[in-house]
C-alpha positions in Angstrom: 23.2 73.2 95.6 21.7 76.6 94.8 19.4 75.0 92.3 18.2 72.5 94.8 17.6 75.3 97.4 15.6 77.4 94.9 13.6 74.3 93.7 12.7 73.4 97.3 11.7 77.0 98.1 9.5 77.2 95.0 7.9 73.8 95.6 7.0 74.4 99.3 6.1 78.1 98.6 3.6 77.1 96.0 2.3 74.2 98.0 1.6 76.4 101.1 0.0 79.1 98.9 -2.4 76.5 97.3 -3.1 75.0 100.8 -3.8 78.5 102.2 -6.0 79.6 99.4 -7.9 76.4 99.3 -8.6 76.5 103.0 -9.8 80.1 103.2 -13.4 78.9 103.3 -12.9 76.5 106.2 -10.3 78.0 108.5 -9.4 81.6 107.8 -6.6 82.2 110.3 -4.8 78.9 109.5 -5.0 79.7 105.8 -3.6 83.2 106.3 -0.7 81.7 108.2 -0.1 79.3 105.3 -0.1 82.2 102.8 2.4 84.0 105.1 4.6 80.9 105.0 4.5 80.9 101.3 5.5 84.5 101.2 8.6 83.6 103.3 9.5 80.9 100.8 8.8 82.3 97.4 11.8 84.0 95.9 9.9 86.8 94.1 8.2 87.8 97.3 11.5 87.9 99.2 13.1 90.0 96.4 10.1 92.4 96.6 10.5 92.8 100.3 14.2 93.2 100.0 13.8 96.0 97.4 11.3 97.8 99.6 13.0 97.5 103.0 16.6 96.3 102.3 15.9 93.7 104.9 17.7 90.3 104.4 16.2 87.4 106.4 18.8 84.7 106.9 17.9 81.2 105.8 18.0 79.8 109.3 15.7 82.5 110.6 13.3 81.9 107.7 13.4 78.1 108.4 12.6 78.6 112.1 9.8 81.1 111.2 8.3 78.5 108.8 8.4 75.8 111.4 6.9 77.9 114.1 4.1 79.3 111.8 3.3 75.8 110.5 3.0 74.6 114.1 0.7 77.4 115.0 -1.4 76.7 111.9 -1.7 73.0 112.8 -2.7 73.9 116.4 -5.3 76.5 115.2 -6.9 74.1 112.7 -7.3 71.2 115.2 
């Protein structure tokens, strides 16, 4: 189960990063939100934040943050 969890995080983290970087020319704020979503999902970024702040963000809180940020991104780009 842990392998599936990491694979899904990597896949969606990279997908949101590519989407955010590719959209920077068209909609800056929505793209920044997508890059923030990728930062919440990518394991190396989470480890970096943990090492700096000792802050652990639970999976459910991260999931809710991703859903909310994605909704905001969609509303801003429409």
